[in-house]
N, C-alpha and C positions, 0 to 999 in steps of 0.2 A: 405754503405749498409743500406737498410731500416729496420724498425723494423720487427722482425720475430715473427710471432704468434706461440704460443705453443699449440699443439693439441695432443690428445691421439692417433688418428689414421687418416691417410690422407684420406679425403673424399671430393668429389666435393661439392662446395658450392651451395646453392639453392636460387632461387629467391622467395621472399615471395608471389609474385603474383601467383605462381603455386603450392603452398602447397597442394591444393586440389587434384592435379594430383598425387602427390608423397606420398599420403596415401597408404594403402594396396590396391593392384589391385582388382578391382571388376569384377564380371562376366558380359558378355554381357547383356545388359538390354535395355528396352524401357523406356525412362525417361518421366514421367508425361504424358503418352499416346501419345507422339510426334512420328513422323516418321523421318527417316533419312533426308528427304528433309527439314523438319522444322529446324533441327540442322544447316543445311547449311546456312540458312538465318542469323543465328547469326554470321557466319564467315564474312559476308559482312557489319556488323554493323560499324558505325563510332566510336563506343566506344570500346577501347581495352579490357575493362573488359568483355564486352559482347562477343567479339571474343574469349577470353580465355574460357569463359563459353561454347561456341560452340565447342571449341577444346576438352574440357573435355567430353562433351556429345558424340561427335563423337568417341573419343577414347574408351568410354565404350559401344558403340553401338554394337560392334562385326560385323558390316557391312563390307563386303569385299571391299567396295569403300573407307573405312576410310583412308588407307595409302595414296592414291592418293590425297585426299582432304587435309590431314594434310601436305603432302609434299608441296602443293601449298602455304601453309602459311609460308614457310621458307623465303619468300621474303617480308613478311609484313613490314610495316613501323615502327612498334613498337617492341622494343627489348623484352619486356615481352611476347608478343604474339609469337615471334619466338622461344624463349626459351621454352614456353609452348608446342608449336608444336613439337619441338625436343624431349622433355620429353615424350610426348604422343606417338611418333613414337617408342621410346624405349620400352614402354609397349606393343605395338602391335607386336614388334619383327619380322617384315617383312623385309627380307634382300633385297627386291627390292628397298628399300629406301636408300641403302648404297651410290650409286653414288650421290644422292642429298645431303646427309650429308657430303660427301667428298667435294663437291663444296662449301657448306656452311662454312666448316672449312677453306677452302682455300681462300675464297673471302670476307666473312663477316668481318666487321670492329669492331664489338662489342665483347669485351673479354668474356662476359658471354655467348653469343651465341656460340662463338667458343669453349669455355670450355665445354658447354653442348653437343655440337656436338661431340667433342672428347670422352667424357664420354660414350655417347650412341654408338658410333662406337666400343668402347671397349666392351661394353655389347653384341653387335651383333656378335663380334668375327670374323669378315670377314677380311681376309688377304688383300683384295683389299685396305683397309684403311691404311696399314702399311706405304707406302711412305709418305702420307700427315701427318700422326701422327708423323713420324720421323722428318719431317720438322717443325712441331709444337713444337718440343722440344726446338727450338730456338726462340720461340715467345717472344715478349717483356713483355707480361703479365704472371706473375707467375701462375695465375689460369689456363691458357691454357697449360703451360708447365707441371703443375702437372697432369691435366687431361690426357694429351698425354702420359706421362710416365706410369700412371696407366693403360691406355688403352693398351699400348704396352705390359705391363706385363700380362694383362689379355688375350690378343691374343696369346702371347707366341711364336711368330715367332723367331726361333733361330738366324736369321740374325740381329735381333735388340738388342740382349743382350748387345753388346758393347755400343750401344747408351744409353740404360737404365742405365748401370753401370756408364757411363760418367756423368749422372745427379746427382751422389753422390757428384759432385763438384759444383753443381749449387749455385749461390749466395744467393738463398732464402732457408731457412731451410725447408719450407713446401714442396718444390720440392725435396730436399734431402731425406726427410722422405718418400715421395712417391716412390722414386727410391729404397730405402732400402726395403720398403714394397713389391714392385714388384719383386725385386730380391729374396726375401724370398720365393716367389711362383715359379719363373721360373729360378732362378739362379742356379749355380753349384759351385763346389769347386774352379773353376777359379776365381770366384767373391769374395772369402773369404778375400784375402789380402786387397782389397779396403774397404770391410765392416768392417774388423778388425780395419783398420785405423780410420774409422768413429766412431767405437765403443769407441775408447779411446781418439781420438784427435779432434773430431768435437766440435766446440764451443757451439752448441746447445744441451742441455740435452735430448730433445725429439728425436733428430736425433740419438744420442748415444743409446737410448732405442730401437728405431726401428731397428737399425743396429744389436743390440744384438739379437733381436727376429729373424731377418733374418738369422743370423749365426746359431742359434739353429735349425731353420727349415731346412737349407741346410745340416747340419751335420746329421740330422735324415733321410735324403733321402737315 
């Protein structure tokens, strides 16, 4: 078993390259007098940093063409650019991008791209993503498994509760924490025995703490 990181609350990890996107959302705006077409030029730059800058500008533009242009960036050659595009699509909250995000989660090889796709699919709350998110629970990367379990918890499809509860047994504490957190939101009394076991017998103190919180939330429902 690898070293398990202790955290206060399970949250998807962020790429430093896209911190500017993940600040507080800003209203649609015209940046430095540019038009939408000017932003598109940045997307075709040979410099990944410039492409990310273009993604940020398009996300903030409020232009109805933004979703389609950002979706096209999901096949970029640079991991940071793809993650930035996925994050930007999450801000736009246009459910027309769900099929493209599903494909990205299914076919991309980079764990941070897949993790971010799972996270955003959870935020969009579209049940079309449930099958691929359930499959992602078995991904080799803990980051992807954690994002998938949190996304399923957020979507709240009753058919996935068993799969979410099963991740309380994951080999990585960060995934077990995520499962406990998700069950606190969508779980019921049927989940209490597994959570109680984790509360008292999990080897990681943070998992124990998250299980205790989940138990309390379920009992208050």
